[in-house]
C-alpha positions in Angstrom: 109.0 75.8 108.2 109.2 79.8 108.0 111.1 81.2 105.1 114.3 82.3 107.5 114.4 78.3 107.8 114.4 77.3 104.6 117.0 79.5 103.2 119.5 77.9 105.6 118.2 74.4 104.4 118.7 75.8 101.1 122.4 77.4 101.8 123.5 74.4 103.1 122.3 71.9 100.9 124.3 74.0 98.5 127.6 74.9 100.3 127.3 70.6 100.7 126.7 70.7 96.5 129.8 73.0 96.1 132.1 70.9 97.6 134.8 69.3 95.5 137.1 65.8 96.2 141.0 66.5 96.1 140.9 66.2 92.9 138.5 69.2 91.9 135.4 67.1 91.2 132.3 67.6 92.8 131.9 64.9 95.9 128.2 64.4 94.9 128.1 63.9 91.5 126.2 66.5 89.4 124.0 64.1 87.6 123.0 62.8 91.5 122.3 66.3 93.5 118.8 66.4 93.6 116.9 69.5 92.7 115.6 71.7 95.6 112.2 72.3 95.3 111.0 75.4 97.5 106.9 74.8 98.2 105.2 77.9 99.0 102.2 80.4 98.6 103.1 83.3 96.0 104.6 86.3 97.5 106.6 84.8 100.4 110.0 85.8 99.5 110.7 82.6 97.4 112.7 84.7 95.3 114.6 87.2 97.5 116.5 84.8 99.6 117.6 83.1 96.3 118.9 86.2 95.3 120.8 86.5 99.3 121.5 83.3 98.8 123.8 83.8 95.5 125.5 86.9 96.9 126.7 85.5 100.3 127.8 82.3 98.5 129.5 84.3 95.4 128.0 82.7 93.0 125.9 83.7 90.2 122.0 83.3 89.5 119.5 82.7 86.2 116.0 83.5 87.6 113.1 82.7 84.7 109.3 82.2 85.6 108.3 79.2 83.9 104.3 80.1 83.3 105.8 82.7 80.9 107.7 79.5 79.0 106.7 77.9 75.8 107.9 74.2 75.2 109.9 76.0 72.2 111.7 78.6 74.3 112.8 75.5 77.3 113.5 73.0 74.8 114.6 75.1 71.9 113.5 74.9 68.1 113.5 72.5 65.8 115.8 71.8 62.4 116.9 69.3 60.3 120.2 67.8 60.1 121.8 64.8 58.2 123.2 62.0 59.9 125.1 58.5 58.8 123.8 55.5 60.1 125.9 52.3 59.1 126.9 53.5 55.9 123.5 55.2 55.3 121.8 59.0 55.2 119.5 59.8 57.5 117.2 62.8 58.5 117.0 63.4 62.3 115.2 66.4 64.1 117.9 67.6 66.1 117.3 71.4 68.7 118.9 74.5 69.1 119.8 75.4 72.5 117.0 75.8 75.3 116.8 79.8 75.5 117.7 79.1 79.9 120.5 76.8 79.4 121.8 79.8 76.9 121.3 82.1 79.8 123.1 80.3 82.6 126.2 80.5 79.4 125.6 83.6 78.6 126.2 84.7 82.2 129.1 82.6 82.8 130.7 84.5 79.9 129.6 88.1 80.9 130.5 87.3 84.8 133.1 85.0 84.6 131.3 82.9 87.7 132.0 79.6 86.4 129.0 78.5 89.5 125.6 78.7 90.5 122.3 78.6 91.1 119.3 78.0 88.1 116.3 79.1 89.5 112.9 78.2 87.9 109.8 79.3 90.0 105.9 78.1 88.8 107.4 75.1 87.7 104.5 72.9 88.8 102.2 75.6 87.0 103.5 75.2 83.5 101.5 74.9 80.0 100.2 71.2 79.3 102.6 71.1 76.2 105.9 71.9 78.5 104.7 69.9 81.3 106.5 66.6 79.9 109.9 68.5 79.3 109.6 70.2 82.5 109.2 66.3 84.1 112.5 65.4 82.5 114.9 68.5 82.8 113.6 67.6 87.3 115.1 64.2 86.8 118.0 64.6 84.2 118.3 68.4 84.4 118.2 68.6 80.9 116.2 70.6 78.3 116.2 68.6 74.7 119.1 67.7 74.4 121.8 70.4 76.5 122.4 70.0 80.2 123.1 72.0 82.4 126.5 73.1 83.1 128.4 71.5 85.7 128.7 73.7 88.7 124.7 74.6 88.2 122.6 73.8 90.7 118.6 73.8 90.3 116.6 75.5 92.6 113.0 75.0 92.1 110.1 77.2 93.3 106.0 76.4 92.8 102.3 77.3 94.4 100.0 75.2 96.5 97.1 74.2 95.0 95.2 75.9 96.7 96.6 79.0 95.5 96.7 78.5 91.8 94.0 76.4 89.6 96.7 75.6 87.1 98.9 73.5 89.5 99.9 70.5 88.6 100.4 68.0 90.6 103.7 65.5 90.3 104.3 61.4 90.4 106.2 59.7 92.8 109.1 59.1 90.7 109.2 63.1 89.9 108.9 63.6 94.2 111.8 61.0 94.5 114.6 63.4 93.1 113.5 66.1 94.3 114.1 67.9 97.9 111.1 68.9 99.1 110.6 72.3 101.2 107.6 73.5 102.5 107.1 76.9 103.7 105.1 79.1 105.8 104.4 82.7 105.9 105.9 84.1 109.6 105.4 87.5 110.2 108.2 87.6 112.9 110.5 86.5 110.4 109.5 89.1 108.0 110.2 91.7 110.7 113.9 91.2 110.3 113.7 91.4 106.6 111.9 95.0 107.2 115.0 96.4 108.7 117.7 95.5 106.1 115.3 96.5 103.8 114.0 99.9 105.0 110.6 98.9 105.2 108.5 101.9 106.4 107.5 102.6 109.6 103.8 102.9 109.1 103.8 99.5 108.0 105.9 97.9 110.2 104.1 99.3 112.9 100.7 98.7 112.2 101.7 94.9 111.7 103.4 94.5 114.6 99.8 95.6 116.2 97.5 93.4 113.7 99.9 90.8 112.6 97.0 88.9 111.2 96.3 91.5 108.4 100.3 90.4 107.3 99.6 87.5 104.8 96.0 86.2 103.9 94.1 84.6 101.5 90.4 84.2 101.5 87.6 83.2 98.9 84.5 85.7 99.0 81.5 86.2 96.9 83.4 88.7 95.3 85.8 87.1 94.4 89.5 86.2 95.8 90.8 88.7 98.7 94.6 88.3 99.7 97.5 89.8 101.3 101.0 89.1 100.7 104.5 90.1 102.0 105.1 91.2 98.5 101.9 93.4 98.7 103.2 95.3 102.0 106.9 95.8 100.8 105.7 96.9 97.0 103.7 99.6 99.4 106.2 100.4 101.4 108.5 101.6 98.8 105.8 103.4 96.9 104.4 104.7 100.1 108.6 106.6 100.7 108.1 107.7 96.9 104.5 109.8 97.4 106.3 111.2 100.5 109.6 112.3 98.6 106.7 113.8 96.0 104.1 115.2 98.7 101.4 113.1 96.9 98.7 112.1 99.1 98.9 108.3 100.0 95.4 107.5 100.1 92.9 104.3 100.0 93.2 103.9 96.3 96.7 103.6 96.5 96.5 101.5 99.4 94.1 98.9 97.2 96.3 98.7 94.7 98.8 97.0 96.6 96.7 95.1 99.5 93.9 93.1 97.6 91.3 93.2 100.5 89.0 96.2 101.0 88.7 95.7 104.7 92.7 95.6 105.1 93.3 98.4 102.9 90.9 100.6 104.8 92.2 100.0 108.0 95.3 101.1 106.7 94.9 104.5 105.2 93.1 105.2 108.5 96.4 104.0 110.1 98.7 106.1 107.9 96.4 109.1 108.7 97.1 108.8 112.2 100.7 107.8 111.4 101.2 110.8 109.1 100.1 113.4 112.3 101.4 111.6 115.0 105.1 112.1 112.4 104.0 116.1 112.5 102.9 116.3 116.2 106.3 115.0 118.0 108.9 116.3 115.6 111.1 113.8 115.4 114.0 114.9 114.6 113.7 117.6 117.8 113.8 114.4 119.8 116.7 113.0 118.6 118.6 116.0 118.7 117.9 115.9 122.6 115.3 119.0 122.1 112.2 117.6 123.2 109.2 119.8 124.7 107.6 119.6 127.2 104.3 119.0 125.9 106.2 116.0 123.4 106.6 114.7 126.5 103.5 114.7 128.4 101.9 113.5 125.1 104.0 110.7 124.7 103.5 109.5 128.6 99.8 109.5 128.2 99.2 107.9 124.4 97.7 105.0 124.5 100.1 101.7 123.8 99.0 101.7 120.3 100.4 105.6 119.7 103.1 104.7 121.6 104.4 102.0 118.9 103.6 104.9 116.3 106.0 107.4 117.8 108.9 104.1 118.6 108.6 103.3 114.9 109.1 107.1 114.0 111.9 107.4 116.4 114.2 103.7 115.2 112.8 104.7 111.7 115.0 108.0 111.9 117.9 106.8 113.7 118.1 104.1 111.1 118.9 106.1 108.5 121.5 107.5 110.9 123.0 104.0 111.8 122.8 103.2 108.0 124.8 106.0 106.7 127.4 105.9 109.0 127.8 101.7 107.6 127.8 102.6 104.0 130.2 105.4 105.2 132.3 102.2 105.8 131.5 100.4 103.4 132.6 102.8 101.2 135.9 103.8 102.9 136.9 99.9 102.3 136.1 100.2 98.8 137.9 103.4 98.3 140.9 102.2 100.3 141.6 99.4 97.9 140.7 101.0 94.7 143.4 104.3 96.2 146.3 101.5 96.5 145.9 100.0 92.8 146.2 103.2 91.9 149.3 104.4 93.7 150.5 100.9 92.0 149.6 101.7 88.6 151.3 105.6 89.1 154.3 104.2 90.2 154.7 103.1 86.2 156.8 105.5 84.3 154.8 107.0 81.8 151.6 106.1 83.2 148.8 108.6 82.9 146.7 109.7 85.8 143.6 110.3 84.8 143.4 107.4 83.0 144.7 105.4 86.0 141.7 106.3 87.7 139.5 105.7 85.0 140.4 102.1 84.5 139.9 101.9 88.2 136.6 103.7 87.6 135.7 101.0 85.0 136.6 98.3 87.2 133.8 99.3 89.4 131.0 99.7 87.1 131.7 96.2 86.0 131.7 95.1 89.4 128.5 96.8 90.1 127.2 95.3 86.7 128.1 91.5 87.1 126.7 92.1 90.7 123.5 93.1 89.8 123.7 90.1 86.1 124.9 87.3 89.4 122.8 88.8 91.6 125.8 88.1 93.9 126.2 92.2 95.0 124.3 93.6 98.1 122.4 96.8 97.9 124.9 98.4 100.2 127.7 96.7 98.2 126.3 98.5 94.9 126.5 102.0 97.5 129.8 101.3 98.3 130.7 101.1 94.7 128.8 104.2 94.0 129.8 106.4 96.3 134.3 105.3 95.6 132.7 105.7 92.1 131.8 109.8 92.5 134.8 110.6 94.5 137.1 109.3 92.0 134.9 110.8 89.0 135.8 114.1 90.6 139.3 113.3 90.8 139.8 112.1 87.1 137.8 115.5 86.2 139.8 117.4 88.1 143.4 116.2 87.2 142.1 116.2 83.1 141.5 119.9 83.4 144.3 120.7 85.2 146.5 118.3 83.6 148.2 116.6 86.9 151.3 115.0 87.4 151.6 111.2 89.2 152.1 112.7 92.4 149.3 115.4 92.3 147.1 112.3 91.8 148.5 110.5 94.5 148.1 113.9 97.0 144.7 114.5 95.4 143.3 110.5 96.9 145.1 111.1 100.0 143.3 114.2 100.7 139.9 112.8 99.6 140.5 109.7 101.4 141.1 111.4 104.5 138.0 114.2 103.9 135.6 111.0 104.1 137.5 109.3 107.0 136.6 113.1 109.1 133.6 113.1 107.6 132.8 109.1 108.9 134.1 110.4 112.7 132.0 113.1 112.4 128.6 111.8 111.4 129.4 108.6 113.8 129.6 110.8 117.0 126.7 113.0 115.9 124.1 109.2 115.1 126.1 108.2 118.9 124.6 111.3 120.5 121.0 110.8 118.4 121.2 107.1 120.0 121.6 108.7 123.3 119.5 111.0 122.9 116.7 108.2 121.5 117.2 106.3 124.7 116.9 109.3 127.7 113.5 110.2 126.0 112.3 106.8 125.6 113.6 106.0 129.5 111.8 109.1 130.6 108.9 108.8 128.6 108.4 104.8 128.8 110.0 104.5 132.0 110.6 100.9 132.2 107.6 100.0 130.1 106.9 97.4 127.4 108.1 100.1 124.8 111.9 99.7 126.0 111.7 96.1 125.7 110.6 97.1 122.0 113.6 99.6 121.1 116.2 97.1 123.0 115.1 94.4 120.6 114.9 96.6 117.4 118.2 97.7 117.7 119.6 94.2 118.3 117.6 92.5 115.6 119.0 95.7 113.1 122.3 95.3 110.6 122.6 98.7 111.2 122.3 99.2 114.8 124.0 95.9 116.0 127.2 96.5 113.8 127.4 101.0 114.8 127.0 99.7 118.6 129.4 97.0 118.8 131.7 99.1 116.9 131.0 102.9 118.7 129.5 101.6 121.6 126.5 102.7 123.4 125.9 103.0 127.1 121.9 103.3 127.3 121.5 100.4 125.6 124.0 97.8 127.5 122.6 99.5 130.2 118.8 98.7 129.3 119.9 95.4 127.9 121.8 94.3 131.1 118.4 95.5 133.0 116.1 92.9 130.4 118.2 90.3 130.7 118.1 90.4 134.6 114.2 91.1 134.3 113.8 87.5 132.3 115.9 86.1 134.7 113.6 87.1 137.4 110.8 86.0 135.5 112.0 82.4 134.8 113.2 82.5 138.5 109.4 83.1 139.4 108.1 80.6 136.8 110.2 77.7 137.8 109.1 78.6 141.7 105.8 78.4 140.4 106.2 75.0 139.1 108.2 73.7 142.1 105.4 75.2 144.4 102.6 73.7 142.3 104.3 70.1 141.9 104.4 70.8 146.3 100.7 71.5 146.5 100.0 68.1 144.4 102.4 65.7 146.4 103.1 66.5 149.4 106.0 64.7 151.5 
C-alpha cells in the first residue's frame, strides 16, 4: 500500500487501541495490543506520518532510531542489589530504567499527556548485542524490567533487506505478534503532501513530467545510486533558502540531495529553465491581472512542459496568498480565546494588566513547547500561536511603559483585534481578485486544454485552496469544475457506448 493508506491503517488501529470501556479501562488490554511494524524503503515518510497521526489524535509521541542504541542504553545499566529469599540474603543484578522508557515518562511529565505513541525506527537493523532485547520488547513491551507505560502504543518501522545490508530477519513467533504494514513509494500521494509542505514548484513540476525520478535505488559499478522522497523534500527547502539569499542553485548542490548523477544533472538543467520562465513570465503581474499581450502570446505558443512550469509558478504564487489567509484566520481564532481569558482576568480587582497579558504569552509559549515535544502541534498551529504572541507582546510593552489601566488594556486589545480582522478582510479580497485573474489568464491562454484540468485539481487537493474557496467562493473555479465534471461524464457515457457497440458487433441478435 502507499504511505497515505498506511497512515489510515495505523490511525484506525490507534483509535481502536485508545478505546476505553465504561470503567475507564482499555477495551484491548495494553499487553495484548499488537505493535505496528511499518516496513518500507528509506526516506518514504514513515516518521512524518507518525507525527501527523499524533497531532491529529492529540496524543504524545516519542521517536527513536534503534540503530543509534546499544544494549545498555536500551535496557538500562546493571547494578548490584541485595535481596532476601527464604530468609537468606543474595546479591542480584538489577537494571536502571531504559533511556527509551524514561523518555516516555519525561514527555508525560513535561506535557501532561498520558497517552501517546512510542515510535521505534529501524528496529530490524539493530546490533547483534541488542537484537535479543529488541525481540523481547516486541513480544512483551519491556526493556529490561521496565514496561512501556499504559496508554502508550508501540509503532515500529524498518527497511527491507534490499535497502540495508544489516537487516535482521524476524522469526515467525515475532512476526505473529506484530501488525505488519508494507509500504511502497507513490508519487501521487507525495504530491498531496507537497501542497501542505510547500514544496518548491520547480520540484513538483519536474516530477509531474518525470515521475520515474521520484524514487529510485540502483546498484551500479560505481556504487549505489538513489533518490528518495526525503531527498526531494530537503532539496526543496534548500532551494528556497538559496533563492532567498541569491545563492546559485547548481548541479553541485542538487547532487548533495539527489544521489543519482544523471537525475541531478537533468534537474539542474530543468531548474535553469524554470528560473528563466519565472523571470520571463512575471507571475506577479499575471496574478494582478496585468499580463502583457507578449506574455499571453508566448504562453499560447509554448510547449506543454513550459506551460506546466508556468502553471507551477502561478500556483506557487497564489498558494502563498491562500496560505496567508488561512494562517491569519488561525491566528485570529487563537487570539479570540486569549482575549476572552484576559478580559476575565482583568475583571478581578487588583489584577495588573501587563502581568495578565504576560500570563497569556507564557501560556502560548508553553503550548508551542509542548506541541513540539509531543509532535502534537502543526506548523500552522505554531504560526497561529506566534502571531498571537507578537500582538500580545506589543500590547504588553505599551501597557508597561504607559502604566495603563485594565480598561485601557481591554480597549487596546479590542482595537488590535479589530485591526487584525480588517487586515484579514483586505487580504481575502486581494487573494480572491488574484484567484479570479489566475483563472482569467489560464482560460484565455490555455482555453480548455489539459492545463485547466491541472489547475482545478491542484486547487481542489490543496488544503489552503479548498479552504479559501469554500469560505470566500470563486465563481471561475465552480464554473470550470462544473464544465470539467460534465466533460468527464460525457467521456464516461461515450466509453460505455463504445463497450455496448463492441458487444453488439460480437454478439448480434
